[in-house]
C-alpha positions in Angstrom: 6.0 -9.8 -37.7 4.2 -9.2 -40.9 0.7 -8.0 -40.2 -0.5 -8.1 -43.8 -3.2 -10.3 -45.2 -2.8 -14.1 -45.2 -2.1 -15.6 -48.6 -4.1 -18.7 -47.8 -3.6 -22.3 -46.6 -3.8 -23.8 -43.1 -3.6 -21.4 -40.2 -2.1 -22.0 -36.8 -3.6 -19.7 -34.2 -2.1 -19.1 -30.8 -4.3 -17.5 -28.1 -2.9 -16.1 -24.9 -5.5 -15.2 -22.3 -4.0 -13.0 -19.6 -5.4 -11.3 -16.5 -6.0 -8.1 -18.5 -5.8 -8.8 -22.2 -6.3 -11.4 -24.9 -3.7 -11.7 -27.6 -4.0 -13.7 -30.8 -1.2 -14.6 -33.3 -2.1 -16.3 -36.6 0.7 -18.2 -38.5 0.0 -19.0 -42.2 2.8 -19.9 -44.4 5.6 -17.4 -43.9 3.3 -14.8 -42.6 2.3 -13.9 -39.0 -0.4 -11.6 -38.0 -1.5 -10.6 -34.5 -4.2 -8.7 -32.7 -4.7 -7.8 -29.0 -7.4 -6.3 -26.9 -8.2 -5.7 -23.2 -11.0 -8.0 -22.2 -12.3 -6.1 -19.1 -13.3 -9.4 -17.6 -14.9 -10.8 -20.7 -12.1 -12.8 -22.1 -14.1 -15.4 -24.1 -16.2 -12.8 -25.7 -13.2 -10.7 -26.7 -11.4 -13.9 -27.9 -14.2 -14.7 -30.3 -14.3 -11.1 -31.6 -10.5 -11.3 -32.3 -10.8 -14.7 -34.0 -13.4 -13.3 -36.3 -10.6 -11.4 -38.0 -8.9 -14.7 -39.0 -11.5 -16.7 -41.0 -10.6 -20.0 -42.6 -9.4 -23.4 -41.5 -7.1 -23.4 -38.5 -5.6 -25.4 -35.6 -5.8 -23.6 -32.3 -3.8 -23.5 -29.1 -4.5 -21.6 -25.9 -2.1 -20.5 -23.2 -2.5 -18.4 -20.1 -5.2 -18.5 -17.4 -7.6 -20.7 -19.4 -5.1 -22.5 -21.6 -3.9 -26.0 -22.1 -0.4 -24.9 -23.3 2.0 -23.7 -20.5 3.5 -20.3 -20.9 6.9 -21.8 -20.2 6.5 -24.0 -23.3 5.2 -21.0 -25.3 8.1 -18.9 -24.2 10.7 -21.6 -25.2 9.1 -21.9 -28.6 9.1 -18.1 -29.1 12.7 -17.9 -28.0 13.7 -20.4 -30.6 11.8 -18.4 -33.2 13.5 -15.0 -32.4 16.9 -16.3 -31.4 19.3 -13.8 -29.9 21.1 -15.5 -27.0 19.3 -14.0 -24.0 20.1 -14.8 -20.4 16.6 -14.1 -19.2 13.1 -13.1 -20.4 11.1 -10.5 -18.4 7.4 -11.2 -18.8 5.7 -7.8 -18.0 2.0 -8.4 -17.9 -1.0 -6.4 -16.8 -1.2 -8.0 -13.4 2.0 -9.7 -12.7 5.7 -9.7 -13.6 7.9 -12.8 -13.9 11.4 -13.5 -15.1 12.3 -16.6 -17.0 16.0 -17.6 -16.5 17.0 -19.3 -19.8 19.9 -21.2 -21.3 19.6 -20.8 -25.0 16.0 -21.6 -25.7 15.4 -23.6 -22.5 13.8 -22.1 -19.4 15.8 -23.1 -16.4 13.6 -21.5 -13.7 10.9 -18.9 -13.1 11.2 -16.0 -10.6 8.0 -14.2 -9.6 6.6 -12.0 -6.8 3.8 -12.9 -4.5 0.3 -12.3 -5.8 0.2 -8.5 -5.5 -0.8 -5.9 -8.1 1.7 -3.4 -7.0 4.0 -2.2 -9.8 2.0 -4.0 -12.5 0.7 -2.6 -15.8 -2.9 -2.7 -14.7 -2.1 -0.8 -11.5 -0.4 1.9 -13.6 -3.5 2.2 -15.8 -5.7 2.5 -12.7 -3.6 5.3 -11.3 -3.4 7.3 -14.5 -7.2 7.1 -14.8 -7.5 8.3 -11.3 -5.4 11.3 -12.3 -7.6 12.0 -15.3 -5.0 10.9 -17.9 -4.9 8.4 -20.6 -2.0 6.0 -20.7 -0.1 7.7 -23.6 -0.3 11.1 -21.9 0.9 9.6 -18.6 3.9 8.0 -20.3 4.8 11.4 -22.0 4.4 13.4 -18.7 6.4 10.9 -16.7 9.6 12.0 -18.6 9.0 15.5 -17.1 9.0 14.3 -13.5 11.5 13.1 -10.9 11.4 10.1 -8.6 10.1 10.9 -5.2 9.7 8.6 -2.1 6.5 6.6 -2.5 5.2 3.5 -0.7 5.4 1.4 -3.9 5.7 -2.0 -2.2 2.0 -2.5 -2.0 -0.6 -1.4 -4.5 -3.0 -0.2 -1.8 -0.4 1.7 0.2 0.9 3.2 -3.0 -2.6 4.5 -3.8 -2.9 6.1 -0.4 0.6 7.6 -0.6 0.0 9.1 -4.0 -3.1 10.8 -2.6 -1.3 12.2 0.4 1.7 13.3 -1.6 -0.5 15.3 -4.0 -2.7 16.6 -1.2 0.3 17.9 0.7 1.9 19.3 -2.5 5.0 17.1 -1.8 5.0 15.9 -5.4 3.6 16.9 -8.8 1.5 14.6 -11.1 4.6 14.2 -13.3 6.7 13.2 -10.2 4.1 10.5 -9.3 4.1 9.2 -12.8 7.9 9.0 -13.0 7.9 7.2 -9.6 5.3 4.7 -10.7 7.4 3.8 -13.7 10.5 3.7 -11.6 8.8 1.3 -9.1 7.7 -0.9 -12.0 11.3 -1.1 -13.1 12.5 -1.8 -9.5 10.1 -4.8 -9.4 11.9 -6.3 -12.4 15.3 -5.5 -10.9 14.4 -7.1 -7.7 13.5 -10.3 -9.5 16.8 -10.2 -11.4 18.7 -9.8 -8.1 17.4 -13.2 -7.1 19.0 -14.8 -10.1 22.0 -17.1 -9.3 24.0 -15.6 -12.2 24.4 -12.2 -13.7 21.9 -11.3 -16.5 23.8 -9.6 -19.3 21.1 -9.7 -22.0 17.4 -9.4 -21.1 14.5 -9.7 -23.4 11.4 -7.7 -22.3 8.0 -9.1 -23.4 4.4 -8.5 -22.6 2.2 -5.5 -22.9 4.2 -3.4 -20.5 7.3 -3.8 -22.7 5.6 -1.3 -25.0 5.7 1.4 -22.4 8.6 3.7 -23.3 8.9 5.3 -19.9 9.0 1.9 -18.2 11.8 0.7 -20.5 13.8 3.9 -20.0 13.6 3.4 -16.2 14.6 -0.2 -16.5 17.5 0.5 -18.7 18.7 3.3 -16.3 18.7 0.8 -13.5 20.4 -2.0 -15.5 23.3 -0.1 -17.0 25.4 -3.2 -17.4 22.5 -5.2 -18.9 21.3 -5.0 -22.5 17.5 -4.7 -22.4 15.9 -5.7 -25.7 12.4 -5.1 -26.9 11.6 -6.9 -30.2 8.7 -6.4 -32.6 7.3 -9.7 -31.3 7.6 -8.6 -27.6 4.0 -7.4 -27.3 2.5 -10.8 -28.2 5.4 -13.1 -27.3 3.5 -15.7 -25.4 0.7 -15.8 -28.1 3.4 -16.2 -30.8 5.0 -19.1 -28.8 1.5 -20.7 -28.4 1.0 -20.5 -32.2 4.4 -22.1 -32.8 3.7 -24.9 -30.4 0.4 -25.4 -32.1 2.1 -25.6 -35.5 4.5 -28.2 -34.2 1.8 -30.3 -32.6 -1.5 -29.5 -34.3 -4.4 -31.0 -32.3 -7.5 -28.9 -31.9 -9.7 -27.4 -34.6 -11.3 -25.1 -32.1 -10.0 -23.2 -29.0 -9.8 -25.6 -26.0 -10.7 -23.6 -22.8 -9.6 -25.3 -19.6 -12.4 -25.8 -17.0 -12.0 -23.9 -13.7 -13.3 -24.9 -10.2 -16.7 -23.2 -9.7 -16.9 -20.4 -7.2 -19.2 -20.3 -4.3 -22.5 -18.3 -4.4 -24.4 -16.1 -1.9 -28.1 -15.2 -1.6 -29.3 -12.3 -3.8 -28.9 -8.9 -2.1 -32.4 -7.7 -3.1 -34.1 -10.0 -0.6 -32.6 -8.0 2.3 -34.4 -4.8 1.2 -36.7 -4.9 4.3 -33.7 -4.6 6.6 -32.3 -1.4 5.0 -33.8 1.9 5.9 -32.8 4.7 3.5 -33.8 8.1 4.9 -34.8 10.4 2.2 -33.3 13.9 2.2 -35.6 16.6 3.4 -35.7 20.0 1.7 -32.8 22.1 2.9 -33.9 25.0 5.1 -34.0 28.4 3.5 -31.1 30.5 4.8 -31.9 33.3 7.2 -30.2 36.7 7.2 -27.1 36.0 9.2 -23.7 34.5 8.1 -23.3 30.8 7.7 -20.8 28.1 8.9 -18.6 26.4 6.3 -17.6 22.7 6.6 -15.2 21.1 4.1 -14.4 17.4 4.0 -11.4 17.2 1.7 -11.1 13.4 1.1 -8.6 11.4 -0.9 -11.2 10.7 -3.7 -13.9 13.4 -3.3 -14.2 16.8 -1.7 -17.5 17.8 0.1 -18.5 21.2 1.3 -21.6 22.3 3.2 -23.0 25.6 4.5 -24.9 25.3 7.8 -27.3 27.8 9.3 -25.8 28.3 12.9 -29.3 28.9 14.3 -30.9 25.7 13.0 -27.8 23.6 12.5 -29.2 22.5 9.1 -27.5 22.3 5.7 -28.6 25.1 3.5 -26.2 24.4 0.6 -23.8 21.7 -0.4 -21.4 20.6 -3.1 -19.7 17.3 -3.9 -17.0 16.7 -6.5 -13.9 14.7 -7.3 -10.6 15.7 -5.6 -8.6 14.6 -8.6 -5.4 14.8 -6.7 -5.7 18.6 -6.0 -7.7 19.3 -2.9 -7.2 23.0 -3.0 -8.6 23.3 -6.5 -11.5 21.1 -5.5 -12.1 23.2 -2.4 -12.1 26.5 -4.5 -14.6 24.9 -6.9 -16.8 23.9 -4.0 -16.8 27.4 -2.6 -17.7 28.9 -6.0 -20.6 26.4 -6.3 -21.8 27.2 -2.8 -21.7 30.9 -3.4 -24.0 30.4 -6.4 -26.5 28.5 -4.3 -26.8 31.1 -1.6 -26.4 34.4 -3.5 -22.9 34.9 -2.1 -24.0 34.9 1.6 -21.0 35.4 3.9 -19.5 32.8 6.3 -18.5 33.5 9.9 -16.8 30.3 10.6 -14.8 27.8 8.4 -13.7 24.3 9.3 -12.0 21.3 7.6 -11.7 17.6 8.0 -10.6 14.7 5.7 -7.2 13.5 4.6 -6.2 17.0 3.3 -7.7 18.8 6.3 -4.4 20.5 7.3 -3.7 21.9 3.8 -7.3 23.1 3.4 -7.4 24.5 6.9 -4.3 26.4 6.2 -5.8 27.7 2.9 -9.0 28.8 4.6 -7.0 30.3 7.5 -9.0 28.5 10.2 -7.9 26.8 13.4 -11.0 24.6 13.3 -9.4 21.5 11.8 -10.6 18.2 13.2 -10.0 14.5 12.3 -12.5 12.4 10.5 -13.5 10.3 13.5 -14.7 13.3 15.4 -16.4 14.9 12.4 -18.3 11.7 11.4 -19.3 11.0 15.0 -20.7 14.6 15.3 -22.6 14.4 12.0 -24.1 11.0 12.9 -25.1 12.0 16.5 -26.7 15.2 15.1 -28.8 13.1 12.6 -29.9 10.6 15.2 -28.9 10.8 18.9 -29.7 7.1 19.4 -27.0 5.9 16.9 -24.3 3.9 18.7 -22.5 2.2 15.7 -21.2 4.0 12.6 -19.9 2.2 9.5 -18.2 4.8 7.3 -16.7 4.0 3.9 -15.1 6.6 1.8 -12.8 6.7 -1.3 -9.7 5.3 0.4 -10.5 5.2 4.1 -13.0 3.1 6.0 -13.9 3.8 9.7 -15.7 2.0 12.5 -16.9 4.3 15.3 -18.7 3.2 18.5 -20.6 5.9 20.3 -21.8 6.3 23.9 -24.0 9.3 24.5 -23.0 10.7 21.2 -19.3 10.6 21.9 -16.8 8.2 20.2 -15.4 5.7 22.8 -13.9 3.3 20.3 -12.9 3.5 16.7 -10.8 1.8 14.0 -9.6 2.6 10.5 -8.4 0.5 7.6 -4.7 0.0 7.5 -4.4 1.7 4.1 -6.1 -1.3 2.5 -8.5 -0.4 -0.2 -10.3 -3.7 -0.6 -13.1 -2.4 1.7 -13.3 1.2 0.3 -15.0 3.1 -2.5 -12.0 3.6 -4.7 -11.5 -0.2 -5.0 -15.2 -0.8 -5.7 -15.1 1.9 -8.4 -11.9 0.7 -10.0 -12.9 -2.9 -10.1 -16.4 -2.1 -11.5 -15.0 0.1 -14.2 -11.7 -1.7 -15.0 -13.0 -5.3 -14.8 -16.7 -5.0 -15.5 -16.8 -1.9 -17.7 -19.5 -0.7 -15.3 -19.8 3.1 -14.4 -20.0 3.9 -10.8 -23.6 5.1 -10.8 -24.8 1.8 -12.3 -23.2 -0.6 -9.7 -26.1 -0.6 -7.3 -28.8 -1.2 -10.0 -26.8 -4.1 -11.5 -25.8 -5.7 -8.2 -29.4 -5.7 -6.9 -30.5 -7.6 -10.0 -28.1 -10.5 -9.1 -29.8 -13.8 -8.4 -26.7 -15.6 -7.0 -23.8 -13.3 -6.2 -20.3 -14.8 -6.5 -18.6 -15.4 -3.2 -15.1 -13.9 -3.4 -12.2 -14.0 -1.0 -12.0 -10.7 0.9 -8.5 -10.6 2.2 -6.7 -8.4 -0.3 -7.5 -6.1 -3.1 -5.1 -7.7 -5.5 -6.6 -11.2 -4.8 -10.2 -9.9 -5.3 -9.0 -8.4 -8.6 -7.8 -11.8 -9.8 -10.9 -13.6 -8.5 -13.2 -11.2 -10.4 -11.4 -11.9 -13.6 -11.5 -15.7 -12.9 -15.3 -15.5 -12.3 -15.8 -13.7 -15.5 -13.7 -16.2 -17.3 -16.0 -18.9 -15.9 -19.0 -17.3 -17.5 -20.5 -15.7 -14.3 -22.9 -12.8 -15.2 -21.9 -9.2 -14.6 -24.8 -8.9 -12.2 -23.6 -11.8 -10.0 -20.0 -10.6 -10.2 -20.9 -7.0 -9.3 -23.0 -8.2 -6.3 -20.2 -10.5 -5.2 -17.8 -7.5 -5.4 -20.1 -5.5 -3.2 -20.4 -8.3 -0.7 -16.6 -8.8 -0.7 -16.1 -5.1 0.1 -18.4 -5.4 3.0 -16.8 -8.6 4.2 -13.4 -7.0 4.1 -14.7 -4.1 6.1 -16.2 -6.3 8.8 -13.1 -8.5 9.0 -10.3 -5.9 8.9 -11.9 -2.7 10.1 -14.6 -3.6 12.6 -12.9 -6.9 13.5 -14.1 -8.2 16.8 -15.5 -4.9 18.0 -19.2 -4.8 19.0 -22.2 -3.8 16.9 -24.7 -1.8 18.9 -28.4 -1.3 18.8 -28.6 1.1 15.9 -26.2 0.9 12.9 -25.7 4.0 10.7 -24.0 3.5 7.4 -22.5 6.7 6.0 -19.8 8.0 3.7 -19.8 8.3 -0.1 -20.1 4.5 -0.6 -23.4 4.6 1.3 -25.0 6.3 -1.7 -24.6 2.8 -3.3 -27.6 1.2 -1.7 -26.5 -2.3 -2.7 -23.7 -2.0 -0.1 -26.3 -1.3 2.6 -28.1 -4.5 1.5 -24.8 -6.4 1.8 -24.2 -5.1 5.3 -27.8 -6.2 6.3 -27.0 -9.7 4.8 -23.7 -10.1 6.6 -24.9 -8.8 10.0 -28.4 -10.2 9.8 -29.8 -7.0 11.2 -31.2 -3.6 10.3 -29.0 -0.9 8.8 -30.0 2.8 8.5 -28.6 5.0 5.7 -29.1 8.8 6.5 -30.0 11.5 4.1 -26.9 12.7 2.1 -24.6 10.1 3.7 -21.7 11.5 1.8 -22.0 14.9 3.5 -22.1 13.8 7.1 -18.3 14.4 7.6 -18.6 18.0 6.3 -21.7 18.6 8.4 -20.0 17.1 11.5 -16.9 19.3 11.2 -19.1 22.4 10.8 -21.0 21.5 13.9 -17.8 20.8 15.8 -16.4 24.2 14.8 -19.6 25.9 16.0 -19.5 24.1 19.3 -15.8 24.8 19.9 -16.4 28.5 19.0 -19.1 28.6 21.7 -21.8 29.3 19.1 -20.1 32.6 18.0 -18.4 33.0 14.7 -15.7 35.4 13.6 -15.7 38.2 11.1 -18.0 37.6 8.1 -16.2 36.7 4.9 -17.6 36.3 1.4 -17.3 32.8 -0.1 -15.8 34.0 -3.4 -13.3 36.0 -1.4 -12.3 32.8 0.4 -11.9 31.0 -2.9 -10.0 33.8 -4.7 -6.5 33.5 -3.3 -4.0 30.9 -4.6 -1.5 29.1 -2.4 2.0 29.3 -3.7 5.3 27.8 -2.5 7.8 30.5 -1.5 10.6 28.1 -0.5 11.5 24.9 1.3 14.0 23.7 4.0 15.0 20.5 5.8 13.8 20.1 9.3 16.6 18.7 11.5 14.6 18.3 14.7 15.0 14.6 14.4 16.6 12.0 12.1 13.7 11.9 9.6 14.9 15.2 8.0 11.5 16.0 6.5 11.3 18.5 3.7 9.2 21.5 4.9 7.7 23.9 2.4 6.9 27.6 3.0 3.5 28.6 1.7 1.9 31.9 1.2 -1.9 32.5 0.8 -3.8 35.8 1.1 -0.8 37.4 2.8 -0.4 34.7 5.4 2.9 32.8 5.4 3.5 29.6 7.2 5.6 26.4 7.0 3.8 23.2 6.1 4.7 19.5 5.9 6.5 16.9 7.9 5.5 13.7 9.6 4.7 15.2 12.9 2.6 18.2 14.1 5.6 20.6 14.7 4.8 23.0 11.8 1.1 22.5 12.1 1.4 23.9 15.6 3.4 26.9 14.2 0.5 27.7 11.8 -2.2 27.4 14.4 -0.1 29.3 17.0 -0.3 26.3 19.4 2.6 26.1 21.8 4.8 23.1 21.3 6.7 22.0 24.3 10.2 20.6 23.7 10.6 17.3 25.6 13.5 14.9 25.9 13.8 12.2 23.1 13.8 9.2 25.4 14.1 6.8 22.5 17.3 8.5 21.3 18.7 8.4 24.9 17.9 4.7 25.2 19.7 4.0 21.9 22.7 6.0 23.1 23.0 3.7 26.1 22.4 0.5 24.1 24.7 1.2 21.2 27.4 3.0 23.0 29.7 0.0 22.7 30.8 0.7 19.2 30.7 4.6 19.2 33.7 6.1 17.6 35.2 2.7 16.6 37.0 2.6 13.3 36.7 -0.6 11.2 39.2 -2.2 8.8 38.0 -3.7 5.6 40.2 -6.7 6.2 38.4 -10.0 7.0 40.6 -10.7 10.0 42.0 -8.6 12.8 45.7 -8.4 13.8 45.3 -11.4 16.1 43.9 -13.5 13.3 40.3 -13.3 14.5 37.5 -12.6 12.0 35.4 -9.4 11.6 31.9 -10.1 12.8 28.8 -8.3 11.8 25.8 -7.7 14.1 22.5 -6.8 12.3 20.8 -3.8 13.9 17.5 -5.6 14.2 15.4 -7.9 16.5 17.2 -8.7 19.8 20.1 -6.4 19.0 18.0 -3.5 20.2 18.1 -4.9 23.7 21.2 -7.1 23.8 23.8 -5.3 21.8 25.9 -4.5 24.9 26.2 -8.2 25.6 26.9 -9.1 22.0 29.4 -6.4 21.2 31.3 -6.6 24.4 31.7 -10.4 24.1 33.2 -10.3 20.6 35.3 -7.2 21.3 36.8 -8.9 24.4 37.8 -11.7 22.0 39.7 -9.2 19.9 37.2 -9.2 17.0 36.2 -6.1 15.0 32.5 -5.7 15.6 30.5 -4.1 12.7 27.0 -2.8 13.6 24.9 -2.8 10.5 22.7 -0.1 9.0 19.5 -1.0 7.2 19.6 -1.4 3.4 16.1 -0.7 2.1 16.5 -3.3 -0.7 16.8 -6.0 1.9 13.1 -6.9 1.9 13.5 -8.2 -1.7 15.7 -10.9 -0.2 12.9 -12.1 1.9 11.2 -14.6 -0.4 8.0 -14.6 1.7 5.8 -12.1 3.5 7.3 -11.3 6.9 6.5 -8.8 9.5 8.3 -5.4 9.4 11.0 -6.2 12.0 12.0 -9.3 10.1 12.1 -7.4 6.9 14.4 -4.9 8.6 16.6 -7.9 9.7 17.0 -8.8 6.0 18.0 -5.3 5.2 20.5 -5.3 8.1 22.2 -8.4 6.9 22.2 -7.1 3.3 24.0 -3.9 4.6 26.7 -6.1 6.2 27.1 -8.1 3.0 27.6 -4.9 1.0 30.2 -3.8 3.5 32.1 -7.0 2.8 31.4 -8.7 6.1 31.6 -12.5 5.7 30.6 -13.6 9.2 27.4 -12.5 10.9 26.1 -13.1 14.4 22.4 -13.7 14.5 21.4 -15.8 17.5 18.2 -17.8 18.1 17.1 -16.3 21.4 14.0 -18.2 22.8 13.7 -16.6 26.3 14.8 -13.4 27.9 15.7 -12.9 31.6 12.6 -13.2 33.8 12.8 -11.2 37.0 9.2 -12.0 38.0 8.7 -15.6 39.0 5.7 -17.4 37.5 5.8 -15.6 34.2 7.5 -16.9 31.1 9.4 -14.7 28.6 9.2 -16.4 25.2 10.2 -14.4 22.1 7.9 -14.5 19.2 8.3 -17.7 17.0 9.2 -15.6 13.9 12.0 -13.8 15.7 13.2 -17.2 17.0 13.2 -18.7 13.6 14.8 -15.7 11.8 18.5 -17.1 11.9 17.3 -20.1 9.8 15.4 -18.5 7.0 17.7 -15.4 6.8 20.6 -17.8 6.4 18.8 -19.3 3.3 18.5 -15.8 1.8 22.2 -15.1 2.2 24.0 -18.4 1.4 27.3 -16.5 0.9 27.5 -15.5 4.6 28.7 -17.6 7.5 26.2 -17.3 10.3 27.0 -17.8 14.0 23.5 -18.7 15.4 23.6 -20.3 18.8 20.3 -21.0 20.7 20.3 -18.8 23.7 18.0 -19.3 26.7 18.3 -16.4 29.2 15.3 -17.4 31.3 17.4 -17.9 34.4 19.7 -15.0 33.8 22.6 -14.2 31.5 25.2 -15.8 33.6 23.6 -19.3 33.4 23.7 -19.4 29.6 26.7 -21.3 28.2 25.6 -21.6 24.6 27.3 -18.5 23.3 30.6 -19.7 24.7 30.1 -23.1 23.2 29.3 -21.7 19.8 32.4 -19.5 19.4 34.6 -22.2 20.9 33.4 -24.7 18.3 32.6 -22.5 15.2 35.3 -19.8 15.5 38.0 -21.9 17.2 38.3 -19.7 20.3 39.8 -21.2 23.5 37.0 -21.9 25.9 38.7 -20.2 28.9 39.1 -17.0 26.8 35.5 -17.2 25.7 34.3 -17.7 29.3 36.2 -14.6 30.5 34.9 -12.5 27.6 31.3 -13.7 28.4 31.6 -12.7 32.1 32.7 -9.3 31.1 29.9 -9.0 28.5 27.3 -10.0 31.1 28.6 -7.2 33.5 28.3 -4.6 30.7 24.8 -5.8 29.7 23.5 -5.7 33.3 25.0 -2.3 33.8 23.3 -1.0 30.6 19.9 -2.4 31.8 20.4 -0.7 35.2 21.0 2.6 33.4 17.9 2.1 31.3 15.7 1.4 34.3 17.0 4.5 36.0 16.2 6.5 32.9 12.7 5.2 32.9 12.1 6.0 36.6 13.4 9.5 36.0 11.1 10.0 33.1 8.0 8.7 34.9 8.8 10.7 38.0 9.2 13.9 36.0 6.0 13.4 34.1 4.0 12.6 37.2 5.4 15.5 39.1 4.3 17.9 36.3 0.8 16.4 36.3 1.1 15.7 32.5 -0.7 12.9 30.7 1.8 10.2 30.1 1.7 7.6 27.4 3.9 4.5 27.9 5.0 2.7 24.7 6.1 -0.9 25.0 7.2 -3.6 22.6 
């Protein structure tokens, strides 16, 4: 589009207000000019600023969140303007992606994901800012990285996984950036896979279409699709809005659609009398002896303290950003501490936090303890009467219940950031333009905080922008955000667990006193914030190390000597102790060499010289007994066997894990070729709703069979299992029972055999499987009955072997006097 000056005449201005940016296109004669700007939650203010660049008479149209023109209509108008014969338009916005399937210039249908920020442009911007990069630098560096495994399905899980990958040195910053771009491209590909016909020519529009790394990743995944980015792509919806306005000029000023007002809460400041903020006392002057070092290496910040072992008081501390590199942050902390105590030596070092194993290995200490133990020790030291701890950090939030100073119950967030510091900071900065240190002051000025939903970080993001679009003040939105963080914590972390007599609020977020006010409001009770609440984890781990060492330290070491070595990777190998096949790296630091990494503690035990006892893998032995029916069987790709019977696929999911001997034997006795599926990780995209993990796996299992060319799949509706104990029912969960019906909708090309099976009175009394194959697969009933009798015998024999395996395992464990954990479900 020509972005030069208008030659005069009537103007037709299209405004598109998105979740992240405002875009304006002005049509005047044969000229088109456009402007765009991120609104940071102030869309109307930014809109007016942009419109000031287009003086003169004009007709206006508005699309997007506050508009009266639908984005479908705007897209159709813009398609007619640019032409090109596209099969689909991918709208790549700051918060959501959508695909318009088109026929010429007409939109046939719209494909979109559920309301989640994962894989969106705004999420990419948040993550690059967390890594200390601007967007352009992030795009350039992503070309230098490789794609690594990353939990990219959910924005919150992805944030946590990025942190842990960097903390464990399992990926570089460039790898993370490349993977984020790859996951964004995968999100578009997943939408296209749901299209009823192949997309040969795709037009990419929206702000993310200007990201070269994203477009490169998308083109690499769509080798048979022409992906086009036009000069108009960045402002496509705004252009279409201007074209619609020119065709039907109505309004001489922007028409902003009214939104439903949000609820309000009482102001936080009125709860000040219920919040006790203990002021930090002067740190004790260090004596002559060596000190104890405690490091809390968290996902967002790293904290380090020096404790005098005689007084158990902090004598020096440092607090700084982890910035994705906990070792560098730890070294910087040690340098800062050395400057505070004139390079006094330490006799004991300890570590906690998400990077505790890595930092513990770097420091060469066996005193590595989890955050629950460390925070409990720090809180009990501060106040022995504390029985309830609310701890909120950068990405983790914890609830701890104490009895006599020891934790007896605890809970952590399930990688959800809606109740943590990183989310509070990112929303305040990204949506409100509010620096972290100003959140408390602004929130406490609020007269009527906005009442947000508190179920998901992505939803709160959207609600914040909606509130700002409705004209709510920054003070009320900031206070509402603080209250939503607290409500999310109480709902998803604390849950129905008790709140004791004395509540201590600690962690980095406790420095923000507005959050303490919000807890007092939500709980209607007093809340205590200790001195230096951000340091209690580091203090606690230092005290734990001192206690476990019996009050005696080891050889004295200088702090700067501890900080001097660098940790380097000397090699890597694949651990084959189980089927996870983790990549293990060999590290060297200060002459010490050790393996590091993996999902279990195998190599952690090697480093700390702890003996690891090899035990039988009972899960593997169980699976061997359940799935033995098809071991070593070769399968033909033909759809029928030599006797004319069909190949039948059985998804390795849900009831198959218990009833495979029954299923497989029955169909094999009928002369059918039984294909046991694997799990295709792309299967969850076929689930057009949010299901539990087992049902997502079931979608992946069916997709695996489809890709193997299997046309007929056995997926029964089992509503009851055999019940050997009278008086107790044995219903399966409703979602498992319903799975044949909604999975069939996801795979219309497959023929499903899905009888309803009720095994409540034993396998032998259930005739429905025989009825199903007799009717649906045209199998003689007498043959089916004989096959079923044989299948029941095999199933019951397999269950007897499993019970015997369980008895042997329990007897062995009890005979050895070992602690035994029984996993069920």
